C-alpha positions in Angstrom: 76.0 137.1 78.1 72.7 135.1 78.5 71.5 132.9 75.9 68.7 131.0 77.7 66.3 132.9 79.6 63.4 131.5 81.0 60.9 133.7 82.7 58.2 132.8 85.3 57.5 129.5 83.2 54.3 127.8 84.3 53.2 124.4 82.6 50.2 122.5 83.9 48.4 119.6 82.0 45.2 119.9 83.9 44.8 123.2 84.8 45.1 122.6 88.5 48.2 121.1 89.4 51.4 122.8 87.9 54.3 120.6 86.6 56.3 123.9 86.5 55.7 127.0 88.7 57.1 130.3 88.1 60.4 128.7 86.8 63.1 131.2 86.1 66.5 130.2 84.5 69.3 132.1 82.8 72.0 130.0 81.2 75.2 131.7 79.7 76.4 131.2 76.1 78.7 128.4 76.1 77.8 126.9 79.4 76.8 123.4 80.2 74.0 123.5 82.8 72.4 120.4 84.3 68.7 120.0 85.4 69.0 117.6 88.3 66.1 115.9 90.4 64.1 112.9 91.0 61.7 111.5 88.5 58.7 114.1 88.3 60.3 117.1 89.6 60.0 118.9 86.2 63.4 118.5 84.5 62.6 116.8 81.3 59.5 119.3 81.1 61.8 122.2 81.5 64.0 120.7 78.4 60.7 120.3 76.3 59.6 123.8 77.0 63.1 124.9 75.5 62.9 122.5 72.7 59.5 123.7 71.6 57.6 120.3 72.4 55.5 122.1 75.1 54.1 125.6 75.0 54.2 127.1 78.9 50.7 128.0 80.2 52.2 131.3 81.4 55.7 132.9 81.2 58.5 133.6 78.3 61.4 131.7 76.7 63.8 134.1 75.4 66.8 133.0 73.4 69.2 136.0 73.3 67.1 138.8 72.8 64.3 136.9 70.7 61.0 135.4 72.1 61.1 131.6 71.2 58.0 131.1 73.4 55.5 130.3 70.3 58.2 129.4 67.8 57.3 125.7 66.6 59.9 123.0 67.0 60.9 122.7 63.3 62.0 126.4 63.3 64.2 126.1 66.2 67.7 125.4 65.3 68.4 122.9 68.4 70.1 119.8 68.6 68.3 116.9 70.7 69.5 113.7 72.0 67.1 111.5 73.6 67.4 108.7 76.0 66.4 106.2 73.3 68.9 108.1 70.9 66.1 107.5 68.1 68.4 106.4 65.4 66.7 105.3 62.1 67.5 101.5 61.8 67.2 101.4 58.0 69.8 104.3 57.7 73.5 103.8 57.9 75.7 106.0 60.2 76.3 108.5 58.0 72.8 108.6 56.6 71.4 109.1 60.1 73.7 112.1 60.5 73.0 113.6 57.3 69.3 113.3 57.9 69.0 116.8 59.4 70.8 118.5 56.6 69.0 116.7 54.1 65.8 117.9 55.5 67.3 121.6 55.3 68.0 121.0 51.6 71.8 121.6 52.2 73.7 121.0 49.0 75.2 117.3 48.8 78.8 118.3 48.7 78.4 120.3 51.6 76.4 117.4 53.3 79.3 115.0 52.5 82.0 117.3 54.1 80.0 118.2 57.2 79.1 114.6 57.8 82.7 113.5 57.5 84.0 116.4 59.6 81.5 115.6 62.5 82.0 111.8 62.4 85.7 112.4 62.8 85.0 114.6 65.8 83.1 111.8 67.7 85.5 109.1 66.3 83.0 107.3 64.4 84.4 107.6 60.7 85.5 104.1 60.7 81.8 102.9 61.4 80.3 105.3 58.8 78.5 102.4 56.8 77.4 100.5 59.5 73.5 100.2 60.7 72.6 101.1 64.3 71.9 97.4 65.1 75.7 96.8 64.4 76.8 99.2 66.9 77.3 99.2 70.6 75.3 101.5 73.1 78.0 104.0 73.2 78.5 104.1 69.7 74.8 104.7 68.9 75.2 107.3 71.6 77.8 109.2 69.5 75.9 108.9 66.4 72.9 110.6 68.2 75.3 113.5 69.3 76.7 113.7 66.0 73.4 114.1 64.2 72.3 116.6 66.6 75.9 118.8 66.2 76.1 118.5 62.4 73.3 121.0 62.0 75.3 123.7 63.8 72.6 124.1 66.4 72.4 127.1 68.8 71.6 124.9 71.8 72.4 121.2 72.6 69.6 119.6 74.4 70.2 116.1 76.1 67.5 114.2 77.9 69.1 111.4 79.9 71.3 110.3 77.1 73.5 108.0 79.4 70.8 106.1 81.2 70.8 103.1 78.8 74.4 102.5 79.1 76.4 100.3 81.8 78.2 102.0 84.7 81.6 101.8 83.1 80.5 103.2 79.8 78.7 105.9 81.4 81.7 107.0 83.1 83.6 107.1 79.6 80.8 108.7 77.7 80.0 111.6 80.1 83.8 112.7 79.9 83.4 112.4 76.1 80.2 114.8 76.2 82.1 117.4 78.2 85.3 117.3 76.0 83.0 117.6 72.8 81.0 120.3 74.5 84.0 122.4 75.6 85.7 121.9 72.2 82.7 123.1 70.2 81.8 125.9 72.8 78.0 124.8 72.5 75.5 126.0 75.1 74.0 122.7 76.5 71.0 121.7 78.6 71.7 118.4 80.2 68.7 116.5 82.1 69.8 113.7 84.6 68.9 112.3 87.8 72.3 111.0 88.7 74.0 113.5 91.0 77.8 112.2 90.3 77.3 112.2 86.5 75.8 115.9 86.9 78.4 117.4 89.0 81.4 115.7 86.9 80.3 117.8 83.7 78.4 120.6 84.6 79.4 124.5 84.9 76.2 125.1 87.1 73.4 122.9 88.2 69.6 123.6 88.9 68.2 121.2 91.3 64.5 120.8 90.9 61.7 120.0 93.3 58.0 119.7 92.3 58.6 122.1 89.4 60.6 124.8 91.6 64.3 125.4 91.3 65.5 125.0 94.9 69.3 125.9 94.2 70.9 126.9 90.9 74.8 127.1 91.6 78.1 125.4 90.7 78.5 121.7 91.6 80.9 122.5 94.3 78.6 125.1 96.2 75.8 122.7 96.0 77.8 119.8 97.2 79.4 121.7 100.2 76.6 124.2 100.9 73.1 123.1 100.0 70.4 125.8 100.3 67.3 123.6 101.3 66.7 120.6 103.2 65.7 118.9 100.0 68.9 119.7 98.1 70.8 118.4 101.2 69.1 115.3 101.2 69.3 114.8 97.6 73.2 115.2 97.6 74.1 113.0 100.5 73.4 114.7 104.0 71.9 112.4 106.2 71.9 114.0 109.7 69.4 117.1 110.2 69.0 118.5 113.6 66.3 121.0 114.5 68.0 124.0 116.2 67.8 127.7 117.5 70.3 130.5 117.3 71.6 131.6 120.8 74.5 134.0 119.7 76.2 135.2 116.5 78.0 131.9 115.7 76.2 129.3 118.3 73.3 127.2 117.7 71.6 124.9 120.4 69.6 121.8 119.7 66.2 121.3 121.3 67.9 119.2 124.0 70.2 122.2 124.8 73.5 120.9 122.9 75.4 123.9 121.8 77.2 123.7 118.5 79.7 126.6 117.2 79.2 126.9 113.2 81.6 128.9 110.7 79.1 129.3 108.1 76.1 131.0 109.7 72.9 131.7 108.0 70.2 134.1 109.2 67.2 131.8 109.0 63.9 132.1 110.8 63.7 128.3 111.4 67.1 127.0 111.1 68.1 123.5 110.7 71.6 121.9 110.9 73.0 119.3 108.8 76.3 117.3 108.4 77.6 114.5 106.4 78.3 111.2 107.9 81.9 111.4 106.4 82.6 114.7 108.2 81.8 113.6 111.7 84.9 112.3 113.7 84.7 109.9 116.5 87.3 111.1 118.9 88.9 110.1 122.2 88.5 113.5 124.1 86.2 116.2 124.3 86.7 118.7 121.8 84.7 121.7 120.3 81.2 120.4 119.2 81.5 117.0 120.8 78.6 114.8 121.8 78.5 111.4 123.5 76.4 108.4 122.3 76.0 104.7 122.0 76.5 102.7 118.7 73.2 101.1 117.8 73.8 99.6 114.2 77.1 98.9 112.5 77.0 98.6 108.6 80.1 97.5 106.7 80.8 99.9 103.6 84.0 98.2 102.2 86.6 101.0 102.8 84.7 102.1 106.2 81.8 101.4 108.5 78.7 103.2 108.8 77.4 103.5 112.7 74.1 104.7 113.8 74.7 106.4 117.1 72.1 107.3 119.6 72.8 110.8 121.2 70.8 113.5 123.0 70.4 115.3 119.7 68.9 112.3 118.0 70.1 109.3 116.0 73.5 110.3 114.1 74.9 108.6 111.1 78.6 108.3 111.2 81.3 106.9 108.4 84.4 105.9 110.0 87.3 104.3 108.6 88.3 100.6 109.5 91.5 101.3 111.9 89.2 101.1 114.9 85.9 99.0 114.8 83.2 99.6 117.4 80.6 97.1 118.5 76.9 97.5 119.2 76.7 99.0 122.8 80.0 100.9 122.6 80.1 104.4 124.0 81.6 106.9 121.6 82.5 110.6 121.3 81.4 112.3 118.0 82.9 115.6 117.1 81.0 117.8 114.6 83.7 120.1 113.2 82.2 123.9 112.9 83.3 124.3 109.4 81.5 121.2 108.2 77.9 121.9 109.6 75.4 123.6 107.3 72.6 125.8 108.4 69.6 125.2 106.2 
């Protein structure tokens, strides 16, 4: 069952340039969906439309069967966690968490019980009497999440909640967010520009570019089978080859080099892409093998990266350290047919 249904959403601040353009998105109940993309792509604007901070210039937002497009923020029972956490510095942890319940005029005994329960859930009971300035970044984030969850929201909206944390704590906290979301079964929209963070916790991911969703799929499918060149570049593909289809499973580059491809797509102007890690440096001619000359070598730690000049252009290859190639060396590159993606 779809809980969030955004239908043909447009947002424009100057009535000329759309921040969002005919955006459609459906999120199932209990799902964690991430909005992924570079700065300015529209992901935070999408979240703000759902939250009620922005009214779209066109389109509808349905929550279940109910039209929420024009319902004001204070009438939407949504949990919000911002990048800055937005905790009240003069309130203790338990007072911060209780704030929303007090605003709803929930009975005091019920507030006390609910706050105690949610603080236990996020492992913050022992710090209930502390103030935000006395907490670490990860602890403040847990308080912000507890405050958002204690009102039993129908949606949890997270806007880059990990960006202020150091790398080690980000890894820990994204696991905690996922555990908590699955434990409570709460439908969640998560905004991030971090691909690894997004893929690690999401059921599905919407990749945005200039206000348009270019691909909405599982993390696995987006990683291994991107739909467009923008998505491919964003998730780590670096080699792009202009090609044309010459038979059912064979494509040719502009220089006439032919490739067998397992995952064929019917495209008018196809382009092939392959990750540097998926290309093999081989000693003999195999299927989809091309010759080239090493132009640049870069040390990556566990591997070397080579920029190889070939008849189909410059190809970037990552290869393990067992054999090291020098600038000017002739090499043979194999592009496995099951690793080539047609865009």
